[in-house]
The first five atom37 places (N, CA, C, CB, O) and aatype in JSON, in Angstrom:
{
  "aatype": [12, 9, 10, 3, 7, 1, 18, 10, 14, 14, 14, 6, 3, 11, 3, 7, 11, 10, 17, 19, 1, 16, 15, 16, 10, 19, 5, 0, 0, 0, 5, 3, 10, 18, 16, 9, 17, 1, 2, 19, 6, 0, 0, 14, 15, 17, 5, 6, 5, 9, 16, 5, 19, 19, 15, 16, 7, 3, 11, 16, 15, 8, 17, 19, 12, 6, 15, 3, 7, 11, 16, 9, 6, 7, 3, 15, 6, 19, 10, 0, 3, 6, 14, 7, 11, 1, 9, 0, 17, 1, 15, 9, 7, 7, 6, 15, 3, 2, 0, 7, 6, 19, 9, 13, 6, 3, 0, 14, 7, 3, 1, 7, 16, 17, 15],
  "atom_mask": [
    [1, 1, 1, 1, 1],
    [1, 1, 1, 1, 1],
    [1, 1, 1, 1, 1],
    [1, 1, 1, 1, 1],
    [1, 1, 1, 0, 1],
    [1, 1, 1, 1, 1],
    [1, 1, 1, 1, 1],
    [1, 1, 1, 1, 1],
    [1, 1, 1, 1, 1],
    [1, 1, 1, 1, 1],
    [1, 1, 1, 1, 1],
    [1, 1, 1, 1, 1],
    [1, 1, 1, 1, 1],
    [1, 1, 1, 1, 1],
    [1, 1, 1, 1, 1],
    [1, 1, 1, 0, 1],
    [1, 1, 1, 1, 1],
    [1, 1, 1, 1, 1],
    [1, 1, 1, 1, 1],
    [1, 1, 1, 1, 1],
    [1, 1, 1, 1, 1],
    [1, 1, 1, 1, 1],
    [1, 1, 1, 1, 1],
    [1, 1, 1, 1, 1],
    [1, 1, 1, 1, 1],
    [1, 1, 1, 1, 1],
    [1, 1, 1, 1, 1],
    [1, 1, 1, 1, 1],
    [1, 1, 1, 1, 1],
    [1, 1, 1, 1, 1],
    [1, 1, 1, 1, 1],
    [1, 1, 1, 1, 1],
    [1, 1, 1, 1, 1],
    [1, 1, 1, 1, 1],
    [1, 1, 1, 1, 1],
    [1, 1, 1, 1, 1],
    [1, 1, 1, 1, 1],
    [1, 1, 1, 1, 1],
    [1, 1, 1, 1, 1],
    [1, 1, 1, 1, 1],
    [1, 1, 1, 1, 1],
    [1, 1, 1, 1, 1],
    [1, 1, 1, 1, 1],
    [1, 1, 1, 1, 1],
    [1, 1, 1, 1, 1],
    [1, 1, 1, 1, 1],
    [1, 1, 1, 1, 1],
    [1, 1, 1, 1, 1],
    [1, 1, 1, 1, 1],
    [1, 1, 1, 1, 1],
    [1, 1, 1, 1, 1],
    [1, 1, 1, 1, 1],
    [1, 1, 1, 1, 1],
    [1, 1, 1, 1, 1],
    [1, 1, 1, 1, 1],
    [1, 1, 1, 1, 1],
    [1, 1, 1, 0, 1],
    [1, 1, 1, 1, 1],
    [1, 1, 1, 1, 1],
    [1, 1, 1, 1, 1],
    [1, 1, 1, 1, 1],
    [1, 1, 1, 1, 1],
    [1, 1, 1, 1, 1],
    [1, 1, 1, 1, 1],
    [1, 1, 1, 1, 1],
    [1, 1, 1, 1, 1],
    [1, 1, 1, 1, 1],
    [1, 1, 1, 1, 1],
    [1, 1, 1, 0, 1],
    [1, 1, 1, 1, 1],
    [1, 1, 1, 1, 1],
    [1, 1, 1, 1, 1],
    [1, 1, 1, 1, 1],
    [1, 1, 1, 0, 1],
    [1, 1, 1, 1, 1],
    [1, 1, 1, 1, 1],
    [1, 1, 1, 1, 1],
    [1, 1, 1, 1, 1],
    [1, 1, 1, 1, 1],
    [1, 1, 1, 1, 1],
    [1, 1, 1, 1, 1],
    [1, 1, 1, 1, 1],
    [1, 1, 1, 1, 1],
    [1, 1, 1, 0, 1],
    [1, 1, 1, 1, 1],
    [1, 1, 1, 1, 1],
    [1, 1, 1, 1, 1],
    [1, 1, 1, 1, 1],
    [1, 1, 1, 1, 1],
    [1, 1, 1, 1, 1],
    [1, 1, 1, 1, 1],
    [1, 1, 1, 1, 1],
    [1, 1, 1, 0, 1],
    [1, 1, 1, 0, 1],
    [1, 1, 1, 1, 1],
    [1, 1, 1, 1, 1],
    [1, 1, 1, 1, 1],
    [1, 1, 1, 1, 1],
    [1, 1, 1, 1, 1],
    [1, 1, 1, 0, 1],
    [1, 1, 1, 1, 1],
    [1, 1, 1, 1, 1],
    [1, 1, 1, 1, 1],
    [1, 1, 1, 1, 1],
    [1, 1, 1, 1, 1],
    [1, 1, 1, 1, 1],
    [1, 1, 1, 1, 1],
    [1, 1, 1, 1, 1],
    [1, 1, 1, 0, 1],
    [1, 1, 1, 1, 1],
    [1, 1, 1, 1, 1],
    [1, 1, 1, 0, 1],
    [1, 1, 1, 1, 1],
    [1, 1, 1, 1, 1],
    [1, 1, 1, 1, 1]
  ],
  "atom_positions": [
    [[-17.0, 2.27, -6.08], [-17.99, 1.92, -7.07], [-19.09, 2.98, -7.06], [-18.56, 0.51, -6.81], [-19.35, 3.62, -6.05]],
    [[-19.71, 3.14, -8.22], [-20.81, 4.08, -8.35], [-22.05, 3.32, -8.82], [-20.45, 5.23, -9.34], [-21.97, 2.51, -9.74]],
    [[-23.19, 3.6, -8.19], [-24.46, 3.01, -8.58], [-25.49, 4.13, -8.6], [-24.89, 1.85, -7.61], [-25.67, 4.84, -7.6]],
    [[-26.16, 4.28, -9.73], [-27.17, 5.34, -9.89], [-26.61, 6.72, -9.53], [-28.38, 5.03, -9.01], [-27.28, 7.53, -8.91]],
    [[-25.36, 6.97, -9.95], [-24.76, 8.26, -9.73], [-24.25, 8.53, -8.32], [0.0, 0.0, 0.0], [-23.85, 9.66, -8.02]],
    [[-24.26, 7.53, -7.45], [-23.8, 7.71, -6.07], [-22.66, 6.74, -5.77], [-24.97, 7.49, -5.07], [-22.65, 5.6, -6.23]],
    [[-21.71, 7.24, -4.99], [-20.61, 6.38, -4.56], [-21.13, 5.39, -3.52], [-19.45, 7.21, -3.98], [-21.85, 5.76, -2.6]],
    [[-20.76, 4.13, -3.68], [-21.12, 3.11, -2.7], [-19.98, 2.96, -1.7], [-21.43, 1.76, -3.4], [-18.82, 3.12, -2.07]],
    [[-20.29, 2.64, -0.45], [-19.2, 2.4, 0.5], [-18.44, 1.14, 0.11], [-19.76, 2.27, 1.94], [-18.99, 0.26, -0.54]],
    [[-17.17, 1.04, 0.51], [-16.41, -0.18, 0.21], [-17.1, -1.39, 0.84], [-14.95, -0.06, 0.72], [-17.7, -1.27, 1.9]],
    [[-17.01, -2.54, 0.19], [-17.65, -3.73, 0.75], [-16.96, -4.18, 2.04], [-17.65, -4.88, -0.27], [-15.77, -3.95, 2.23]],
    [[-17.72, -4.83, 2.9], [-17.18, -5.4, 4.14], [-17.22, -6.91, 4.05], [-17.97, -4.89, 5.38], [-18.11, -7.48, 3.41]],
    [[-16.25, -7.58, 4.7], [-16.31, -9.03, 4.76], [-17.09, -9.45, 6.0], [-14.87, -9.64, 4.78], [-17.64, -8.59, 6.7]],
    [[-17.16, -10.74, 6.28], [-17.96, -11.24, 7.41], [-17.46, -10.73, 8.76], [-17.96, -12.75, 7.41], [-18.21, -10.73, 9.73]],
    [[-16.19, -10.29, 8.83], [-15.64, -9.76, 10.07], [-15.78, -8.24, 10.17], [-14.17, -10.15, 10.19], [-15.31, -7.63, 11.13]],
    [[-16.43, -7.63, 9.18], [-16.61, -6.19, 9.19], [-15.43, -5.4, 8.67], [0.0, 0.0, 0.0], [-15.41, -4.18, 8.79]],
    [[-14.43, -6.07, 8.09], [-13.28, -5.38, 7.54], [-13.63, -4.81, 6.16], [-12.06, -6.32, 7.44], [-14.33, -5.45, 5.38]],
    [[-13.14, -3.62, 5.88], [-13.39, -2.97, 4.61], [-12.38, -3.44, 3.56], [-13.33, -1.45, 4.75], [-11.2, -3.62, 3.86]],
    [[-12.86, -3.64, 2.35], [-12.01, -4.01, 1.22], [-12.08, -2.87, 0.22], [-12.46, -5.37, 0.59], [-13.16, -2.52, -0.26]],
    [[-10.93, -2.3, -0.11], [-10.87, -1.19, -1.04], [-9.94, -1.58, -2.18], [-10.39, 0.12, -0.33], [-8.86, -2.11, -1.96]],
    [[-10.39, -1.29, -3.41], [-9.56, -1.58, -4.57], [-9.55, -0.35, -5.45], [-10.07, -2.84, -5.36], [-10.6, 0.26, -5.7]],
    [[-8.39, 0.02, -5.92], [-8.28, 1.17, -6.81], [-7.13, 0.94, -7.77], [-8.08, 2.48, -6.0], [-6.28, 0.07, -7.53]],
    [[-7.1, 1.69, -8.84], [-5.97, 1.61, -9.76], [-5.69, 3.01, -10.27], [-6.27, 0.62, -10.94], [-6.53, 3.9, -10.24]],
    [[-4.48, 3.17, -10.75], [-4.07, 4.46, -11.29], [-3.02, 4.24, -12.36], [-3.53, 5.39, -10.16], [-2.32, 3.23, -12.36]],
    [[-2.92, 5.18, -13.26], [-1.9, 5.14, -14.3], [-0.79, 6.09, -13.89], [-2.48, 5.52, -15.7], [-1.03, 7.28, -13.66]],
    [[0.42, 5.57, -13.79], [1.58, 6.37, -13.41], [2.56, 6.36, -14.57], [2.26, 5.83, -12.09], [2.88, 5.3, -15.1]],
    [[3.02, 7.52, -14.96], [3.93, 7.59, -16.09], [5.36, 7.35, -15.64], [3.82, 8.95, -16.8], [6.18, 8.26, -15.56]],
    [[5.61, 6.08, -15.34], [6.94, 5.63, -14.92], [7.01, 4.13, -15.2], [7.21, 5.94, -13.4], [5.99, 3.47, -15.38]],
    [[8.21, 3.61, -15.24], [8.41, 2.19, -15.49], [8.03, 1.37, -14.25], [9.87, 1.91, -15.89], [8.22, 1.81, -13.12]],
    [[7.51, 0.18, -14.49], [7.09, -0.7, -13.39], [8.23, -0.95, -12.42], [6.57, -2.03, -13.95], [8.02, -0.92, -11.21]],
    [[9.43, -1.21, -12.92], [10.57, -1.49, -12.05], [10.9, -0.29, -11.17], [11.8, -1.87, -12.88], [11.23, -0.46, -10.0]],
    [[10.81, 0.92, -11.72], [11.08, 2.13, -10.93], [10.06, 2.29, -9.8], [11.07, 3.39, -11.83], [10.42, 2.62, -8.67]],
    [[8.79, 2.05, -10.11], [7.74, 2.16, -9.09], [7.9, 1.08, -8.02], [6.35, 2.06, -9.73], [7.73, 1.35, -6.83]],
    [[8.23, -0.12, -8.44], [8.48, -1.2, -7.49], [9.6, -0.79, -6.52], [8.85, -2.52, -8.23], [9.48, -0.98, -5.31]],
    [[10.67, -0.24, -7.06], [11.81, 0.16, -6.23], [11.4, 1.2, -5.2], [12.94, 0.72, -7.12], [11.83, 1.14, -4.04]],
    [[10.58, 2.15, -5.6], [10.1, 3.17, -4.66], [9.28, 2.52, -3.55], [9.25, 4.24, -5.4], [9.49, 2.8, -2.37]],
    [[8.33, 1.65, -3.91], [7.47, 1.0, -2.92], [8.26, 0.08, -2.0], [6.36, 0.21, -3.61], [7.96, -0.01, -0.81]],
    [[9.27, -0.6, -2.53], [10.01, -1.59, -1.74], [10.95, -0.94, -0.73], [10.81, -2.5, -2.65], [11.33, -1.58, 0.25]],
    [[11.32, 0.31, -0.95], [12.16, 1.05, -0.01], [11.26, 1.63, 1.08], [12.98, 2.19, -0.74], [10.96, 2.82, 1.06]],
    [[10.85, 0.8, 2.02], [9.85, 1.21, 3.01], [10.3, 2.39, 3.87], [9.51, 0.05, 3.9], [9.47, 3.2, 4.29]],
    [[11.58, 2.51, 4.14], [12.05, 3.61, 4.98], [11.88, 4.97, 4.32], [13.51, 3.4, 5.34], [11.9, 6.0, 5.0]],
    [[11.71, 5.0, 3.0], [11.49, 6.26, 2.29], [10.0, 6.59, 2.16], [12.12, 6.19, 0.9], [9.65, 7.64, 1.63]],
    [[9.12, 5.72, 2.63], [7.67, 5.93, 2.49], [7.2, 7.27, 3.04], [6.93, 4.82, 3.2], [6.31, 7.87, 2.43]],
    [[7.73, 7.78, 4.15], [7.24, 9.08, 4.64], [7.44, 10.23, 3.65], [7.93, 9.42, 5.93], [6.75, 11.24, 3.74]],
    [[8.36, 10.08, 2.71], [8.6, 11.17, 1.75], [7.52, 11.23, 0.67], [9.97, 10.99, 1.11], [7.43, 12.23, -0.04]],
    [[6.72, 10.18, 0.53], [5.7, 10.21, -0.52], [4.32, 9.71, -0.09], [6.17, 9.39, -1.68], [3.38, 9.75, -0.88]],
    [[4.18, 9.23, 1.14], [2.87, 8.79, 1.63], [2.41, 9.7, 2.76], [2.94, 7.33, 2.11], [3.1, 9.88, 3.76]],
    [[1.22, 10.26, 2.58], [0.66, 11.14, 3.59], [0.45, 10.38, 4.89], [-0.66, 11.76, 3.11], [0.17, 9.18, 4.87]],
    [[0.57, 11.04, 5.99], [0.31, 10.56, 7.34], [1.38, 9.61, 7.89], [-1.01, 9.87, 7.35], [1.38, 9.35, 9.1]],
    [[2.27, 9.1, 7.08], [3.34, 8.24, 7.59], [4.5, 9.12, 7.99], [3.77, 7.17, 6.54], [5.01, 9.9, 7.18]],
    [[4.93, 9.0, 9.25], [6.0, 9.86, 9.74], [7.35, 9.15, 9.85], [5.62, 10.43, 11.08], [8.39, 9.79, 9.79]],
    [[7.32, 7.82, 10.03], [8.58, 7.09, 10.15], [8.35, 5.61, 9.85], [9.18, 7.27, 11.56], [7.34, 5.03, 10.24]],
    [[9.32, 5.02, 9.15], [9.33, 3.57, 8.93], [10.76, 3.09, 9.15], [8.81, 3.2, 7.49], [11.71, 3.66, 8.62]],
    [[10.9, 2.03, 9.94], [12.21, 1.45, 10.21], [12.17, -0.03, 9.83], [12.62, 1.62, 11.72], [11.32, -0.77, 10.31]],
    [[13.09, -0.45, 8.97], [13.2, -1.87, 8.63], [13.69, -2.62, 9.85], [14.15, -2.1, 7.43], [14.65, -2.21, 10.5]],
    [[13.03, -3.73, 10.17], [13.43, -4.53, 11.32], [13.93, -5.91, 10.89], [12.27, -4.68, 12.29], [14.31, -6.72, 11.73]],
    [[13.92, -6.17, 9.6], [14.37, -7.43, 9.03], [14.22, -7.37, 7.53], [0.0, 0.0, 0.0], [13.8, -6.34, 6.99]],
    [[14.55, -8.46, 6.84], [14.44, -8.48, 5.38], [13.0, -8.24, 4.91], [14.94, -9.81, 4.83], [12.78, -7.62, 3.87]],
    [[12.04, -8.74, 5.66], [10.64, -8.63, 5.26], [9.76, -7.96, 6.31], [10.09, -9.99, 4.94], [8.53, -7.98, 6.17]],
    [[10.34, -7.39, 7.34], [9.55, -6.78, 8.41], [9.95, -5.32, 8.62], [9.71, -7.58, 9.72], [11.08, -4.92, 8.32]],
    [[9.0, -4.54, 9.15], [9.26, -3.13, 9.4], [8.31, -2.61, 10.47], [9.12, -2.31, 8.1], [7.26, -3.2, 10.74]],
    [[8.71, -1.5, 11.07], [7.89, -0.81, 12.09], [7.46, 0.53, 11.52], [8.69, -0.62, 13.44], [8.3, 1.3, 11.04]],
    [[6.15, 0.83, 11.58], [5.56, 2.03, 10.98], [5.01, 2.95, 12.06], [4.46, 1.65, 9.99], [4.45, 2.49, 13.06]],
    [[5.17, 4.25, 11.85], [4.58, 5.27, 12.72], [3.78, 6.21, 11.81], [5.68, 6.06, 13.56], [4.31, 6.73, 10.82]],
    [[2.5, 6.4, 12.15], [1.62, 7.24, 11.36], [0.94, 8.27, 12.25], [0.57, 6.4, 10.62], [0.77, 8.05, 13.45]],
    [[0.55, 9.39, 11.66], [-0.22, 10.43, 12.35], [-1.56, 10.53, 11.65], [0.54, 11.81, 12.36], [-1.63, 10.67, 10.43]],
    [[-2.64, 10.47, 12.43], [-3.98, 10.61, 11.86], [-4.88, 11.31, 12.88], [-4.57, 9.22, 11.46], [-5.02, 10.86, 14.01]],
    [[-5.47, 12.4, 12.45], [-6.36, 13.18, 13.33], [-5.71, 13.52, 14.66], [-7.64, 12.41, 13.58], [-6.37, 13.47, 15.7]],
    [[-4.42, 13.88, 14.63], [-3.71, 14.26, 15.84], [-3.28, 13.1, 16.72], [0.0, 0.0, 0.0], [-2.74, 13.32, 17.81]],
    [[-3.5, 11.87, 16.27], [-3.1, 10.69, 17.04], [-1.94, 9.98, 16.35], [-4.29, 9.72, 17.21], [-1.85, 9.96, 15.12]],
    [[-1.07, 9.4, 17.16], [0.03, 8.59, 16.64], [-0.4, 7.13, 16.67], [1.33, 8.81, 17.47], [-0.88, 6.63, 17.68]],
    [[-0.21, 6.46, 15.54], [-0.54, 5.04, 15.4], [0.74, 4.31, 15.02], [-1.67, 4.8, 14.33], [1.43, 4.7, 14.08]],
    [[1.05, 3.24, 15.75], [2.26, 2.47, 15.46], [1.91, 1.01, 15.2], [3.27, 2.58, 16.61], [0.94, 0.49, 15.76]],
    [[2.71, 0.36, 14.36], [2.5, -1.04, 14.1], [3.63, -1.64, 13.3], [0.0, 0.0, 0.0], [4.47, -0.92, 12.74]],
    [[3.64, -2.94, 13.25], [4.64, -3.68, 12.5], [3.97, -4.37, 11.32], [5.35, -4.71, 13.4], [2.79, -4.7, 11.36]],
    [[4.75, -4.59, 10.27], [4.22, -5.3, 9.11], [5.26, -6.24, 8.54], [3.76, -4.31, 8.03], [6.46, -6.12, 8.82]],
    [[4.76, -7.17, 7.74], [5.67, -8.1, 7.05], [5.26, -8.22, 5.59], [5.67, -9.49, 7.73], [4.07, -8.17, 5.26]],
    [[6.24, -8.37, 4.73], [6.01, -8.58, 3.31], [5.69, -10.06, 3.11], [7.25, -8.13, 2.46], [6.44, -10.93, 3.54]],
    [[4.56, -10.33, 2.47], [4.13, -11.7, 2.21], [4.53, -12.19, 0.83], [2.63, -11.81, 2.37], [4.83, -13.37, 0.64]],
    [[4.55, -11.28, -0.13], [4.94, -11.62, -1.51], [5.78, -10.48, -2.05], [3.68, -11.89, -2.42], [5.46, -9.31, -1.86]],
    [[6.85, -10.83, -2.73], [7.76, -9.84, -3.28], [8.24, -10.35, -4.63], [8.97, -9.58, -2.32], [9.13, -11.2, -4.71]],
    [[7.64, -9.8, -5.69], [8.02, -10.15, -7.06], [8.59, -8.89, -7.7], [6.79, -10.72, -7.88], [7.84, -8.04, -8.18]],
    [[9.92, -8.77, -7.72], [10.55, -7.54, -8.21], [9.98, -7.06, -9.54], [12.03, -7.75, -8.34], [9.89, -7.8, -10.52]],
    [[9.6, -5.79, -9.53], [9.07, -5.16, -10.73], [7.63, -5.5, -11.03], [0.0, 0.0, 0.0], [7.06, -4.97, -11.98]],
    [[7.01, -6.39, -10.22], [5.66, -6.85, -10.52], [4.66, -6.69, -9.38], [5.7, -8.27, -10.92], [3.53, -6.26, -9.61]],
    [[5.05, -7.03, -8.15], [4.05, -7.13, -7.08], [4.69, -7.11, -5.7], [3.22, -8.39, -7.24], [5.77, -7.67, -5.49]],
    [[4.0, -6.46, -4.75], [4.36, -6.52, -3.33], [3.05, -6.69, -2.55], [5.16, -5.23, -2.86], [2.09, -5.96, -2.78]],
    [[3.03, -7.64, -1.62], [1.87, -7.83, -0.73], [2.38, -7.83, 0.7], [1.1, -9.17, -1.06], [3.49, -8.29, 0.97]],
    [[1.56, -7.3, 1.62], [1.98, -7.19, 3.01], [0.79, -7.35, 3.94], [2.66, -5.85, 3.25], [-0.36, -7.35, 3.51]],
    [[1.08, -7.49, 5.23], [0.06, -7.51, 6.26], [0.65, -6.99, 7.55], [-0.52, -8.92, 6.46], [1.86, -7.05, 7.76]],
    [[-0.22, -6.48, 8.41], [0.24, -6.05, 9.72], [0.43, -7.28, 10.6], [-0.76, -5.04, 10.37], [-0.29, -8.27, 10.47]],
    [[1.4, -7.21, 11.5], [1.68, -8.35, 12.39], [1.68, -7.93, 13.85], [3.02, -9.0, 12.03], [2.06, -8.71, 14.72]],
    [[1.27, -6.73, 14.12], [1.19, -6.26, 15.49], [1.07, -4.77, 15.55], [0.0, 0.0, 0.0], [1.48, -4.06, 14.63]],
    [[0.51, -4.29, 16.63], [0.37, -2.87, 16.81], [-1.07, -2.42, 16.73], [0.0, 0.0, 0.0], [-1.99, -3.21, 16.9]],
    [[-1.26, -1.13, 16.48], [-2.58, -0.53, 16.53], [-3.33, -0.54, 15.2], [-2.45, 0.87, 17.01], [-4.46, -0.06, 15.14]],
    [[-2.73, -1.05, 14.16], [-3.37, -1.06, 12.86], [-3.46, -2.5, 12.34], [-2.59, -0.18, 11.86], [-2.46, -3.2, 12.26]],
    [[-4.66, -2.92, 12.01], [-4.88, -4.26, 11.46], [-5.2, -4.09, 9.98], [-6.04, -5.02, 12.22], [-6.32, -3.73, 9.62]],
    [[-4.2, -4.36, 9.13], [-4.42, -4.15, 7.71], [-3.58, -5.1, 6.88], [-4.11, -2.72, 7.34], [-2.67, -5.76, 7.38]],
    [[-3.9, -5.14, 5.61], [-3.14, -5.91, 4.63], [-3.31, -5.2, 3.3], [-3.62, -7.42, 4.55], [-4.28, -4.46, 3.11]],
    [[-2.39, -5.42, 2.39], [-2.51, -4.78, 1.1], [-1.63, -5.43, 0.07], [0.0, 0.0, 0.0], [-0.79, -6.29, 0.37]],
    [[-1.83, -4.99, -1.16], [-1.06, -5.51, -2.27], [-1.01, -4.42, -3.33], [-1.66, -6.83, -2.83], [-2.01, -3.75, -3.57]],
    [[0.11, -4.26, -3.96], [0.23, -3.37, -5.11], [0.82, -4.2, -6.25], [1.12, -2.1, -4.79], [1.81, -4.92, -6.08]],
    [[0.19, -4.07, -7.41], [0.6, -4.81, -8.6], [1.0, -3.78, -9.65], [-0.55, -5.75, -9.13], [0.28, -2.81, -9.88]],
    [[2.14, -3.99, -10.26], [2.66, -3.07, -11.27], [2.55, -3.75, -12.64], [4.15, -2.65, -10.96], [3.18, -4.78, -12.87]],
    [[1.74, -3.16, -13.53], [1.56, -3.73, -14.87], [1.8, -2.64, -15.9], [0.14, -4.34, -15.04], [1.37, -1.5, -15.73]],
    [[2.5, -2.99, -16.98], [2.73, -2.02, -18.05], [1.4, -1.61, -18.65], [3.67, -2.61, -19.14], [0.55, -2.45, -18.94]],
    [[1.22, -0.31, -18.84], [0.01, 0.22, -19.46], [0.12, 0.07, -20.98], [-0.23, 1.71, -19.06], [1.22, 0.09, -21.53]],
    [[-1.01, -0.08, -21.64], [-0.98, -0.19, -23.1], [-0.36, 1.04, -23.76], [-2.38, -0.4, -23.63], [-0.44, 2.14, -23.22]],
    [[0.24, 0.85, -24.9], [0.78, 1.97, -25.67], [2.02, 2.59, -25.06], [0.0, 0.0, 0.0], [2.34, 3.74, -25.35]],
    [[2.72, 1.85, -24.2], [3.94, 2.35, -23.57], [3.68, 3.69, -22.87], [5.06, 2.51, -24.62], [4.48, 4.62, -22.97]],
    [[2.54, 3.78, -22.14], [2.15, 5.01, -21.47], [2.5, 5.03, -20.0], [0.69, 5.23, -21.63], [2.12, 5.98, -19.31]],
    [[3.19, 4.06, -19.5], [3.54, 4.03, -18.09], [3.14, 2.71, -17.46], [0.0, 0.0, 0.0], [3.24, 1.66, -18.09]],
    [[2.69, 2.78, -16.2], [2.39, 1.58, -15.42], [1.02, 1.71, -14.78], [3.48, 1.34, -14.35], [0.69, 2.74, -14.19]],
    [[0.21, 0.66, -14.89], [-1.02, 0.56, -14.09], [-0.62, 0.04, -12.74], [-2.09, -0.36, -14.77], [0.13, -0.93, -12.64]],
    [[-1.1, 0.66, -11.73], [-0.77, 0.22, -10.37], [-2.01, 0.26, -9.53], [0.34, 1.08, -9.75], [-1.97, -0.07, -8.34]]
  ]
}
């Protein structure tokens, strides 16, 4: 967010966790983008800092990331899976405590997908 020409830090909840929200227009079909995101083992090919992801079940996976010369590992689980529309997840163990959601919506004028 911007206020008076300055970027504001992301808001924190009562536990001090940061909440970040962003959107982007991608010139691709929602189903194609969903397929890319849902293939977690391919994430290192398109997400910076992720070096390895291994599926450990239908909705669980183990992630390895590199940040500032440190290796961070953790497990996650998919909480919501709506093909072509939405994926939500949370960490369930390891060195990273996070959760997220990506929503795929058709952009107006057949210009791609808001994500």
